[in-house]
N, CA, C and O atoms as a DFTB+ gen file, in Angstrom:
320 C
 N C O
     1  1       0.843      -1.186       0.000
     2  2       0.000       0.000       0.000
     3  2       0.884       1.244       0.000
     4  3       1.910       1.289       0.678
     5  1       0.479       2.237      -0.757
     6  2       1.272       3.458      -0.873
     7  2       1.161       4.323       0.380
     8  3       0.188       4.247       1.130
     9  1       2.180       5.141       0.579
    10  2       2.195       6.079       1.689
    11  2       1.388       7.313       1.285
    12  3       1.753       8.002       0.332
    13  1       0.300       7.598       1.996
    14  2      -0.582       8.687       1.632
    15  2      -0.271       9.948       2.413
    16  3       0.034       9.901       3.604
    17  1      -0.353      11.070       1.727
    18  2      -0.216      12.362       2.379
    19  2      -1.587      12.810       2.851
    20  3      -2.596      12.577       2.185
    21  1      -1.610      13.453       3.998
    22  2      -2.857      14.059       4.451
    23  2      -2.834      15.509       3.998
    24  3      -1.832      16.208       4.148
    25  1      -3.944      15.944       3.446
    26  2      -3.988      17.256       2.818
    27  2      -4.810      18.264       3.610
    28  3      -5.443      19.138       3.017
    29  1      -4.815      18.162       4.943
    30  2      -5.529      19.196       5.680
    31  2      -4.775      20.511       5.481
    32  3      -3.550      20.530       5.364
    33  1      -5.521      21.590       5.445
    34  2      -4.947      22.882       5.084
    35  2      -3.846      23.316       6.047
    36  3      -2.854      23.907       5.619
    37  1      -4.003      23.035       7.340
    38  2      -2.968      23.450       8.292
    39  2      -1.694      22.621       8.138
    40  3      -0.620      23.070       8.538
    41  1      -1.792      21.429       7.569
    42  2      -0.585      20.645       7.253
    43  2       0.073      21.155       5.976
    44  3       1.297      21.137       5.847
    45  1      -0.744      21.604       5.042
    46  2      -0.233      22.141       3.782
    47  2       0.490      23.467       4.006
    48  3       1.505      23.750       3.370
    49  1      -0.049      24.280       4.925
    50  2       0.505      25.608       5.189
    51  2       0.677      25.817       6.694
    52  3      -0.033      26.632       7.283
    53  1       1.602      25.100       7.322
    54  2       1.738      25.207       8.786
    55  2       2.062      26.628       9.253
    56  3       1.707      27.018      10.365
    57  1       2.733      27.393       8.402
    58  2       3.090      28.762       8.774
    59  2       1.875      29.690       8.799
    60  3       1.951      30.804       9.317
    61  1       0.751      29.228       8.236
    62  2      -0.477      30.043       8.180
    63  2      -1.567      29.503       9.108
    64  3      -2.736      29.863       8.972
    65  1      -1.187      28.651      10.037
    66  2      -2.169      28.009      10.917
    67  2      -3.038      29.030      11.665
    68  3      -4.252      28.855      11.762
    69  1      -2.426      30.086      12.187
    70  2      -3.193      31.107      12.913
    71  2      -4.182      31.815      11.990
    72  3      -5.326      32.066      12.371
    73  1      -3.734      32.137      10.766
    74  2      -4.619      32.808       9.810
    75  2      -5.776      31.889       9.415
    76  3      -6.910      32.342       9.261
    77  1      -5.483      30.597       9.251
    78  2      -6.536      29.632       8.902
    79  2      -7.606      29.646       9.989
    80  3      -8.799      29.719       9.694
    81  1      -7.179      29.575      11.230
    82  2      -8.124      29.564      12.351
    83  2      -8.944      30.855      12.379
    84  3     -10.166      30.818      12.526
    85  1      -8.270      31.990      12.237
    86  2      -8.961      33.282      12.286
    87  2      -9.994      33.393      11.177
    88  3     -11.127      33.807      11.422
    89  1      -9.612      33.026       9.960
    90  2     -10.560      33.122       8.847
    91  2     -11.713      32.133       8.990
    92  3     -12.847      32.453       8.634
    93  1     -11.437      30.934       9.507
    94  2     -12.527      29.973       9.733
    95  2     -13.545      30.527      10.722
    96  3     -14.744      30.278      10.592
    97  1     -13.068      31.277      11.709
    98  2     -13.953      31.838      12.728
    99  2     -14.696      33.081      12.240
   100  3     -15.826      33.326      12.664
   101  1     -14.083      33.866      11.358
   102  2     -14.611      35.196      11.041
   103  2     -15.086      35.408       9.610
   104  3     -15.689      36.441       9.318
   105  1     -14.834      34.465       8.709
   106  2     -15.162      34.665       7.304
   107  2     -15.972      33.468       6.801
   108  3     -15.434      32.380       6.598
   109  1     -17.262      33.689       6.607
   110  2     -18.162      32.593       6.214
   111  2     -17.776      31.992       4.866
   112  3     -17.879      30.780       4.680
   113  1     -17.335      32.823       3.928
   114  2     -16.946      32.318       2.607
   115  2     -15.706      31.422       2.722
   116  3     -15.659      30.340       2.138
   117  1     -14.716      31.879       3.472
   118  2     -13.516      31.065       3.694
   119  2     -13.897      29.748       4.366
   120  3     -13.433      28.684       3.958
   121  1     -14.736      29.820       5.388
   122  2     -15.149      28.620       6.121
   123  2     -15.820      27.614       5.179
   124  3     -15.560      26.413       5.259
   125  1     -16.684      28.112       4.288
   126  2     -17.374      27.228       3.336
   127  2     -16.369      26.563       2.387
   128  3     -16.447      25.362       2.133
   129  1     -15.422      27.359       1.865
   130  2     -14.404      26.795       0.971
   131  2     -13.493      25.817       1.711
   132  3     -13.103      24.789       1.157
   133  1     -13.156      26.132       2.949
   134  2     -12.317      25.246       3.759
   135  2     -13.021      23.911       3.987
   136  3     -12.399      22.855       3.880
   137  1     -14.311      23.956       4.298
   138  2     -15.083      22.726       4.487
   139  2     -15.134      21.915       3.195
   140  3     -15.013      20.690       3.227
   141  1     -15.309      22.582       2.070
   142  2     -15.330      21.889       0.771
   143  2     -13.980      21.234       0.501
   144  3     -13.923      20.105       0.015
   145  1     -12.894      21.940       0.814
   146  2     -11.543      21.408       0.626
   147  2     -11.331      20.165       1.500
   148  3     -10.801      19.155       1.037
   149  1     -11.747      20.253       2.755
   150  2     -11.598      19.131       3.689
   151  2     -12.408      17.920       3.228
   152  3     -11.909      16.795       3.240
   153  1     -13.658      18.150       2.822
   154  2     -14.510      17.058       2.337
   155  2     -13.923      16.415       1.084
   156  3     -13.912      15.191       0.952
   157  1     -13.443      17.239       0.180
   158  2     -12.836      16.750      -1.058
   159  2     -11.599      15.909      -0.757
   160  3     -11.400      14.854      -1.360
   161  1     -10.774      16.371       0.169
   162  2      -9.574      15.621       0.549
   163  2      -9.938      14.255       1.124
   164  3      -9.272      13.260       0.838
   165  1     -10.981      14.208       1.925
   166  2     -11.420      12.925       2.496
   167  2     -11.922      11.986       1.405
   168  3     -11.637      10.789       1.434
   169  1     -12.670      12.528       0.441
   170  2     -13.155      11.697      -0.674
   171  2     -11.992      11.131      -1.474
   172  3     -11.995       9.953      -1.832
   173  1     -10.998      11.968      -1.755
   174  2      -9.835      11.518      -2.516
   175  2      -9.060      10.467      -1.728
   176  3      -8.634       9.457      -2.288
   177  1      -8.880      10.700      -0.443
   178  2      -8.169       9.741       0.404
   179  2      -8.884       8.379       0.387
   180  3      -8.236       7.334       0.327
   181  1     -10.210       8.403       0.439
   182  2     -10.976       7.147       0.377
   183  2     -10.804       6.444      -0.966
   184  3     -10.795       5.214      -1.027
   185  1     -10.668       7.210      -2.030
   186  2     -10.425       6.610      -3.346
   187  2      -9.021       6.018      -3.400
   188  3      -8.826       4.921      -3.923
   189  1      -8.044       6.745      -2.858
   190  2      -6.662       6.274      -2.883
   191  2      -6.473       4.999      -2.062
   192  3      -5.653       4.148      -2.408
   193  1      -7.221       4.873      -0.990
   194  2      -7.111       3.675      -0.144
   195  2      -8.106       2.593      -0.560
   196  3      -8.202       1.541       0.073
   197  1      -8.835       2.867      -1.625
   198  2      -9.815       1.951      -2.205
   199  2     -10.967       1.640      -1.263
   200  3     -11.622       0.607      -1.396
   201  1     -11.218       2.543      -0.302
   202  2     -12.426       2.445       0.520
   203  2     -13.622       2.738      -0.380
   204  3     -14.676       2.114      -0.268
   205  1     -13.429       3.707      -1.277
   206  2     -14.436       4.064      -2.265
   207  2     -13.859       3.777      -3.643
   208  3     -12.956       4.484      -4.092
   209  1     -14.371       2.741      -4.328
   210  2     -13.862       2.457      -5.673
   211  2     -14.162       3.610      -6.631
   212  3     -15.253       4.181      -6.613
   213  1     -13.179       3.940      -7.462
   214  2     -13.372       5.032      -8.425
   215  2     -12.419       4.846      -9.594
   216  3     -11.340       4.269      -9.460
   217  1     -12.846       5.348     -10.737
   218  2     -11.984       5.337     -11.918
   219  2     -10.859       6.349     -11.708
   220  3     -11.049       7.368     -11.045
   221  1      -9.711       6.067     -12.266
   222  2      -8.557       6.952     -12.138
   223  2      -8.890       8.359     -12.632
   224  3      -8.485       9.343     -12.014
   225  1      -9.616       8.459     -13.727
   226  2      -9.970       9.773     -14.283
   227  2     -10.815      10.572     -13.292
   228  3     -10.635      11.783     -13.161
   229  1     -11.727       9.910     -12.598
   230  2     -12.554      10.596     -11.598
   231  2     -11.699      11.091     -10.447
   232  3     -11.874      12.214      -9.973
   233  1     -10.784      10.260     -10.000
   234  2      -9.884      10.634      -8.909
   235  2      -9.023      11.830      -9.321
   236  3      -8.853      12.769      -8.544
   237  1      -8.485      11.797     -10.529
   238  2      -7.642      12.888     -11.012
   239  2      -8.435      14.190     -11.144
   240  3      -7.911      15.267     -10.862
   241  1      -9.681      14.093     -11.567
   242  2     -10.528      15.286     -11.678
   243  2     -10.745      15.921     -10.302
   244  3     -10.686      17.142     -10.156
   245  1     -10.997      15.081      -9.298
   246  2     -11.172      15.598      -7.945
   247  2      -9.878      16.215      -7.415
   248  3      -9.912      17.217      -6.700
   249  1      -8.749      15.622      -7.764
   250  2      -7.468      16.183      -7.323
   251  2      -7.241      17.566      -7.935
   252  3      -6.714      18.458      -7.271
   253  1      -7.634      17.746      -9.188
   254  2      -7.498      19.060      -9.824
   255  2      -8.421      20.077      -9.149
   256  3      -8.046      21.232      -8.949
   257  1      -9.617      19.639      -8.806
   258  2     -10.553      20.511      -8.104
   259  2      -9.960      20.930      -6.749
   260  3     -10.085      22.083      -6.337
   261  1      -9.317      19.982      -6.067
   262  2      -8.702      20.279      -4.771
   263  2      -7.556      21.289      -4.932
   264  3      -7.401      22.188      -4.104
   265  1      -6.764      21.143      -5.985
   266  2      -5.665      22.085      -6.242
   267  2      -6.219      23.499      -6.426
   268  3      -5.674      24.457      -5.880
   269  1      -7.300      23.626      -7.194
   270  2      -7.885      24.945      -7.425
   271  2      -8.434      25.544      -6.128
   272  3      -8.281      26.738      -5.872
   273  1      -9.073      24.703      -5.319
   274  2      -9.578      25.174      -4.034
   275  2      -8.427      25.609      -3.132
   276  3      -8.506      26.645      -2.472
   277  1      -7.364      24.817      -3.106
   278  2      -6.212      25.159      -2.269
   279  2      -5.611      26.481      -2.720
   280  3      -5.235      27.300      -1.882
   281  1      -5.514      26.705      -4.022
   282  2      -4.991      27.977      -4.539
   283  2      -5.859      29.149      -4.089
   284  3      -5.343      30.187      -3.674
   285  1      -7.174      28.980      -4.173
   286  2      -8.096      30.034      -3.756
   287  2      -7.959      30.321      -2.264
   288  3      -7.913      31.478      -1.847
   289  1      -7.894      29.258      -1.467
   290  2      -7.743      29.431      -0.021
   291  2      -6.412      30.105       0.310
   292  3      -6.357      30.968       1.186
   293  1      -5.357      29.724      -0.374
   294  2      -4.044      30.331      -0.138
   295  2      -4.080      31.835      -0.459
   296  3      -3.540      32.655       0.284
   297  1      -4.719      32.169      -1.564
   298  2      -4.830      33.587      -1.919
   299  2      -5.582      34.362      -0.842
   300  3      -5.209      35.489      -0.513
   301  1      -6.635      33.766      -0.293
   302  2      -7.393      34.418       0.768
   303  2      -6.527      34.561       2.026
   304  3      -6.589      35.578       2.717
   305  1      -5.733      33.548       2.309
   306  2      -4.894      33.571       3.507
   307  2      -3.772      34.605       3.426
   308  3      -3.362      35.165       4.443
   309  1      -3.287      34.849       2.238
   310  2      -2.130      35.721       2.085
   311  2      -2.498      37.127       1.608
   312  3      -1.620      37.976       1.456
   313  1      -3.768      37.377       1.375
   314  2      -4.212      38.710       0.933
   315  2      -4.321      39.621       2.146
   316  3      -5.157      39.405       3.023
   317  1      -3.486      40.622       2.189
   318  2      -3.604      41.638       3.254
   319  2      -2.549      42.697       3.090
   320  3      -2.486      43.634       3.886
């Protein structure tokens, strides 16, 4: 079995952990996108571990969606 990375946002950007927490508490749009990112990461992880069977193309599409969400969240975290 392959070694899987966990893609929680605070692991991806440990230096922005405080900003992540602040925005989750104070910005409804950020919170919604963060929840979508977390849910998407869990779905992908389940596909990678074959808990949820999926075609490779479907898994790759979700990974691209996660990359775009992560980029958007990063921009929100670093905008100031």
